[in-house]
N, C-alpha and C positions, 0 to 999 in steps of 0.2 A: 281513227284507231284510238290510241291512248298514250298516257305518259310512258308506258312500257315501251311503246314504239320509239319514242324519242331516246330513251336510254339505250335501246338496241342499236339504233342508227348511229349514235355517238360512239358506242363501243366498237362498232364495225369500221367506221371511218378512222377512228384513232388507231385501231389495230392495223389497218392496211397501210395508212400513211406511215405509222411506226416511227415517230420522230426520235424516240429513245434508242431504238435499235439502229437508227441511221446516224447516231452521234459518232461512232468510230470512223465511218466513211467521211463525214464532214471534217473531223479532226485530221485524218490522213491527207485529204485533199488540200486543205487550207493551213497545213503546218508551217509553211514558209511565208504566209501572208502577214501583213501588218494589221494591227487592230482596226484601222480605218478600212482596209480592204475587206477584212472579214465581216465588218458591219454592213458594208455595201452588199456583199455576197448574201448575207442573211436576209437582208431586205428583199433582194431579188428572188431568193428562194420562196419566201413567203408570198410575195405579190404574184409570181408566176403560178405557184401551186393553187392559190386561192382562185386566180383568174380561170385557170384551166377547169377546176372542179365546178365553179359557178357556171362557166359557159356550157359545160355538158349537162349540168343539172337543169339549166334553163331551156336549152335546145335539144335535150335528149329525146323528147317525144316527137319532135319534128324529124329527127334522124331516123327514128323508128319508122315514121310514116313514109319518109323519102325512099327507104330501102325495103319497105314492106316487111319489116321485122315484127313478129308478134312477141308479146311480153313473155309468154311461157318459153319460147325458143331462146330468147335473150337471157332469161333466168337460168336455163339449163347450161347454156354456153358460158355465161358469166360465173355460174357456180363452179363449173369445171376449171375455168381459169383461176378463180379465187382458191380453189382447193390445191391446185398446182403451186401457187405462190405460198399458201399456208403450209404445204408439205415441206417446201424449201426452208421456210421460217422455223419449223419445228426441228430442222436439222442444223439450225444456227447459221444458215447461209444468208447473211445480211447483205441485201442489195444484189444478190446474184440473180441474173436474168433481167435486171432492171438497169444495169449500167455495165457497158462492155469494157474490156481491158484497154481498148484504144481510146475510148472516151475518158477513161481515168488518166491516161498518160497526157492527153490533150488538156485535161482539166488542171493539171499541175502547172501549166504555162499561161493561163489566161484567167481573167477575173469573171469572165462570163459563165463560169461554172454555176453561178446562181441560177442561170436559165437552163443550161444543159451542162452536165447531167444531173445536177442536184434538184433543180425545180422540176424538170422533166428529164428522165422518167423516175428518179428516185422517190421524190415525195408524191408527185402527181402522176403515177404510172398507170398502166392499163388496169391494174387491180382496183386502184382508187376510183378511176373514172367509171369502171363497171359497177362498183358498189353504189356510187352516187346515182347512176342512171337506173339501176334496179329499184332502189328505194323511192326514187322519184316516180317510177311507174306504179309502185304499190300506193304511194300517197295520193296519186290522182284518181284512184278508184276507191278510196276510203270514204268513210262517213264524215270525216272532219278534214277536208282537203287542206284548209288554210293552216290548221295547227300542224299537220303532218309535214307539209311542205316547208313551214317555218322551222320546224325542228331539224330538218335536213340541212338547211342553209345555216342555221345556228350552229349545228354540229361542226360544219366546215369551218365556220369562223373561229369557234373555240379551239378546234384542232390546230388551226394555223397560228393562233395567238400562243398556244402552248408550245408549238414547234419553235416560234420566234424566241421565246425565253429559254428553251432547252438548248437551242443553237447558240444563243448569246453566252450562255454559261457551259458550253460543251466541254471545254478543256478541264475545269474543275470537276465537273460531273463525271467525265471519262477517267480522270486520275483517281476518283474514289471507286467507281464501279468497275473500271477495266473492261476488257474484252469479254471476260467470263460473265460479268454482270449484265452487260448489254446483250450478250447471247442468250442468257437465261430469260431475260424479259422478252426477247424476240421469240423464243420458243413458247412462252405462255400465250403471247399474242397470236402466234401461229395456230395454237390449238383452239383458241376462241374463234379464229377466222375460219378454221376448218369446219367447225360446227355450224357457223353461218352459211358457209358454202354448201354444206350438205342439205341445209334447210332450203336454200335456193333451188337446188337440183330436185329435191323431192316435191316442193310445191309447184315448180315449173312442170315437172313430169305429170303430176296429177291433173294440173290445169290443161295441159295438152291432151291428155287422154280424155278428159271430160269434154273438151271442145270437139275432139274427133268423134266422140260418141254421139254428140248432137248433130254433127254434120252427116255422118254415114247413116243411111236409113237401115 
């Protein structure tokens, strides 16, 4: 594909991981933590999120093959899922549908919040996993497989690095932007993600129709 593909991939992954929009959730959950505990939680969040996204990026095609899932079908289903998440984001519902109230209560009592619910599913949730797998499927059928695959994994790394620094300075950032600022950013990212989701649905539908047309005599 092209450099444009790399930019699109990064925008999509950053939008769905949404580290800026997740800052209020992180601040609320870790408000009574010591600086050392917060540092350990941040490291766990980044390690877990990166590991999950890399794992699905590497083994995504094998999962398709194992369950007999076609790329068009996954793009349509993934697009619908992403659009649902994007719709909630445009309404300012940060983290809703990704973290339950019960998980939030448990999170206040243990340091493992870096794994669940912050690492999974807040940062590396179904939407992020779906986005990575769809772009992996697109990259493997492109004219420049190496470049496109590299751009996907580089986008994950850059997003996680950005998440690390944003969480590290979450409190001063949150004090400046507040809930309204974080909500505004989330709405913008939701709009971008909604457009990407529609693109997935349209291209998946056209590919499925084309495949059906060639199969049916």
